[in-house]
C-alpha positions as CSV (number, residue, x, y, z in Angstrom):
1,M,-16.4,-7.9,12.0
2,M,-14.4,-6.5,14.8
3,T,-12.0,-3.3,14.4
4,F,-10.6,-1.1,16.9
5,L,-7.8,1.5,17.5
6,A,-5.3,0.9,20.6
7,R,-3.6,3.9,21.9
8,M,-0.4,3.7,24.0
9,K,2.5,5.7,25.3
10,V,5.9,4.1,25.1
11,K,8.6,4.4,28.0
12,E,11.4,6.9,27.5
13,G,14.4,4.9,26.1
14,K,12.1,2.2,24.6
15,E,10.9,3.6,21.1
16,E,13.6,1.7,19.1
17,D,12.7,-1.6,20.7
18,F,9.1,-0.8,20.4
19,V,9.1,-0.1,16.8
20,R,11.3,-3.0,16.1
21,L,8.9,-5.3,17.8
22,A,5.9,-3.5,16.2
23,K,7.2,-4.0,12.8
24,A,8.2,-7.7,13.4
25,L,4.8,-8.5,14.7
26,T,2.9,-6.5,11.9
27,E,5.0,-8.6,9.2
28,K,4.0,-11.9,10.9
29,V,0.4,-11.0,11.1
30,R,0.2,-10.1,7.6
31,A,2.0,-13.2,6.2
32,S,0.0,-15.9,8.2
33,E,-3.5,-14.4,9.3
34,P,-5.8,-14.2,6.4
35,E,-8.5,-13.3,9.0
36,T,-7.0,-10.1,10.0
37,L,-8.1,-7.5,7.6
38,A,-6.1,-4.6,8.8
39,Y,-3.0,-4.6,11.1
40,E,-0.9,-1.3,11.4
41,F,1.1,0.5,13.9
42,F,1.3,4.5,13.9
43,K,3.2,7.1,15.5
44,L,0.9,9.8,16.7
45,R,2.0,13.0,15.5
46,D,1.5,15.5,18.4
47,E,2.2,13.3,21.4
48,P,5.8,12.3,22.3
49,R,6.4,8.6,22.4
50,A,2.7,8.0,21.6
51,Y,1.5,5.2,19.3
52,A,-1.5,3.5,18.0
53,V,-2.3,0.3,16.5
54,Y,-5.4,-0.2,14.2
55,E,-6.7,-3.7,13.9
56,Q,-9.7,-5.1,12.0
57,F,-10.7,-8.9,12.2
58,A,-13.3,-10.7,10.3
59,S,-14.7,-11.9,13.5
60,E,-14.3,-11.9,17.0
61,A,-13.1,-15.5,16.7
62,A,-10.3,-14.2,14.6
63,E,-9.2,-11.6,17.1
64,E,-9.0,-14.4,19.5
65,A,-7.1,-16.6,17.1
66,H,-4.4,-13.9,16.6
67,R,-4.0,-13.6,20.2
68,N,-3.3,-17.2,20.3
69,T,-0.7,-17.3,17.6
70,S,2.8,-18.4,18.3
71,H,4.2,-15.0,17.1
72,F,1.9,-13.0,19.1
73,Q,2.6,-15.0,22.1
74,E,6.5,-14.6,21.4
75,I,6.4,-10.8,20.5
76,A,3.7,-9.4,22.4
77,P,5.1,-9.7,26.0
78,D,8.2,-7.9,25.0
79,L,6.2,-5.3,23.0
80,I,3.8,-4.7,26.2
81,D,7.0,-4.3,28.3
82,C,7.8,-1.3,26.1
83,I,4.5,0.5,27.2
84,D,4.4,2.9,29.9
85,G,1.2,2.1,31.9
86,T,-1.4,0.6,29.7
87,Y,-3.1,0.8,26.3
88,V,-6.6,1.9,25.7
89,R,-8.9,0.2,23.0
90,E,-11.4,2.1,21.1
91,F,-13.8,0.0,19.3
92,L,-15.1,1.1,15.8
93,D,-18.4,0.1,14.6
94,P,-19.6,0.5,11.0
95,L,-22.2,3.1,10.3
96,E,-25.4,1.2,9.3
């Protein structure tokens, strides 16, 4: 299993576009990627224009397949264009 939280800041004036694109991508992922176990965007409460996405995949191969889907290839570039700087991934490992 592969799980992570990616945090990002959105450019001023791009929040509406970011939210629209994030919702569209989430809908496509949930409808067509059975090996994607969780996929959810969040607005961070105490930081202006800060967001996070929680992603969980059955395997690293499933995460790679997710990045290679036509809907990801179509939506992700515009979504990333809304981001101010880059995003940071925090990988989460289950307790043993």
